[in-house]
VMD Tcl script that draws the C-alpha trace (Angstrom):
set ca {
  {25.50 136.63 174.25}
  {24.13 139.68 172.45}
  {26.39 142.66 173.10}
  {24.58 145.85 174.11}
  {25.96 149.38 174.10}
  {24.37 152.16 176.14}
  {25.47 155.80 176.37}
  {23.99 158.18 178.92}
  {24.73 161.64 180.21}
  {24.21 163.17 183.62}
  {25.03 166.35 185.48}
  {27.20 166.60 188.56}
  {27.71 169.26 191.20}
  {30.89 170.22 193.01}
  {32.79 167.23 191.69}
  {35.94 166.62 193.71}
  {38.87 164.50 192.46}
  {38.26 161.95 195.23}
  {34.65 161.58 194.06}
  {35.82 160.74 190.54}
  {38.33 158.28 192.01}
  {35.57 156.61 194.05}
  {33.25 156.37 191.03}
  {36.04 154.89 188.94}
  {37.10 152.36 191.60}
  {33.56 151.11 192.22}
  {32.77 151.03 188.50}
  {35.82 148.93 187.76}
  {35.01 146.43 190.51}
  {31.34 146.11 189.51}
  {32.06 146.04 185.78}
  {34.74 143.35 186.08}
  {32.25 141.24 188.03}
  {29.46 141.85 185.50}
  {31.45 141.64 182.25}
  {30.90 145.30 181.39}
  {33.45 147.50 179.62}
  {33.30 151.18 178.81}
  {34.43 154.72 179.34}
  {33.47 157.58 181.64}
  {33.95 161.02 180.11}
  {34.07 163.80 182.69}
  {33.72 167.50 181.95}
  {33.44 170.42 184.34}
  {29.68 169.92 184.70}
  {28.66 166.62 183.18}
  {29.36 162.94 182.74}
  {28.94 160.93 179.58}
  {29.36 157.21 180.03}
  {29.46 154.39 177.54}
  {28.66 150.89 178.84}
  {29.10 147.68 176.85}
  {28.09 144.20 177.90}
  {25.31 141.66 178.12}
  {21.92 143.39 178.06}
  {20.80 142.36 181.57}
  {24.15 143.38 183.10}
  {24.02 146.80 181.42}
  {20.41 147.28 182.55}
  {21.30 146.43 186.17}
  {24.22 148.84 186.02}
  {21.91 151.59 184.77}
  {19.50 150.91 187.65}
  {22.37 151.36 190.13}
  {23.31 154.64 188.44}
  {19.74 155.93 188.63}
  {19.96 155.60 192.43}
  {23.38 157.26 192.69}
  {23.05 160.79 194.16}
  {26.24 161.91 192.35}
  {24.30 161.83 189.06}
  {21.56 164.38 188.33}
  {19.34 164.44 185.26}
  {20.39 161.08 183.77}
  {19.49 160.88 180.08}
  {19.83 157.86 177.83}
  {21.52 159.18 174.69}
  {21.62 155.95 172.70}
  {21.24 152.25 173.32}
  {21.18 149.15 171.20}
  {22.98 146.10 169.96}
  {26.68 146.33 169.11}
  {28.87 144.14 166.93}
  {32.03 144.66 169.00}
  {33.28 146.46 172.09}
  {34.87 149.88 171.62}
  {36.59 149.75 175.02}
  {37.26 146.00 175.28}
  {40.39 146.46 177.40}
  {38.77 148.68 180.01}
  {36.33 147.72 182.74}
  {36.00 151.51 182.97}
  {38.28 154.00 181.24}
  {38.37 157.54 182.62}
  {38.59 160.35 180.08}
  {38.72 163.95 181.23}
  {37.54 166.38 178.53}
  {40.46 168.61 179.52}
  {42.77 165.83 178.29}
  {41.24 165.54 174.82}
  {43.04 167.32 171.99}
  {41.35 170.66 171.36}
  {40.94 170.00 167.61}
  {39.05 166.80 168.43}
  {36.88 168.04 171.29}
  {35.85 171.21 169.45}
  {34.12 169.08 166.77}
  {31.66 167.86 169.40}
  {31.08 171.00 171.44}
  {27.83 172.90 171.25}
  {28.02 176.65 171.79}
  {31.61 176.25 172.99}
  {31.00 173.62 175.66}
  {30.79 169.86 176.03}
  {27.05 169.16 176.31}
  {26.42 165.47 175.53}
  {22.70 165.79 176.20}
  {22.47 168.12 173.17}
  {24.59 166.04 170.80}
  {23.09 164.06 167.95}
  {23.27 160.29 168.12}
  {25.65 160.31 165.13}
  {27.99 162.74 166.95}
  {27.89 160.63 170.13}
  {28.70 157.46 168.22}
  {31.52 159.20 166.35}
  {33.01 160.66 169.53}
  {32.98 157.25 171.21}
  {34.75 155.70 168.21}
  {37.36 158.48 168.22}
  {37.98 158.08 171.96}
  {38.37 154.31 171.61}
  {41.48 154.91 169.48}
  {44.95 155.93 170.69}
  {45.48 159.38 169.15}
  {42.95 161.60 170.91}
  {44.85 162.44 174.09}
  {46.41 165.84 174.64}
  {50.05 165.43 175.60}
  {51.26 167.99 178.13}
  {54.23 170.03 176.94}
}
mol new
graphics top color blue
foreach p $ca { graphics top sphere $p radius 0.5 }
foreach p [lrange $ca 0 end-1] q [lrange $ca 1 end] { graphics top cylinder $p $q radius 0.2 }
display resetview
């Protein structure tokens, strides 16, 4: 199997915690079934999601997302072959931007906000690598 990695961004409106929970639950069920791993990064106005798996499975997942009314303005940020999974242990890992250490997140912000659709491919790839490690999370005092 050739491993494929796809990263997209989308906008959301009036995102409620139960909506995020529903997205996460359904993603985990579908991704376990389809052999997809990845991470969903949620900010106050956008999603950035990384999907990893067999090319056809990732493509079918993207088609489902394109029909999901909770996602507006879906943009493919990068896609291609991958040598290994960044989020191998997660059918879908939820990352809230509010939980990322400030000194890490600020390196990827544009004009003071998280705007994945404006990030360079190199910045997107670097952010995904950083978030696949264990030392990015902000620990509440």
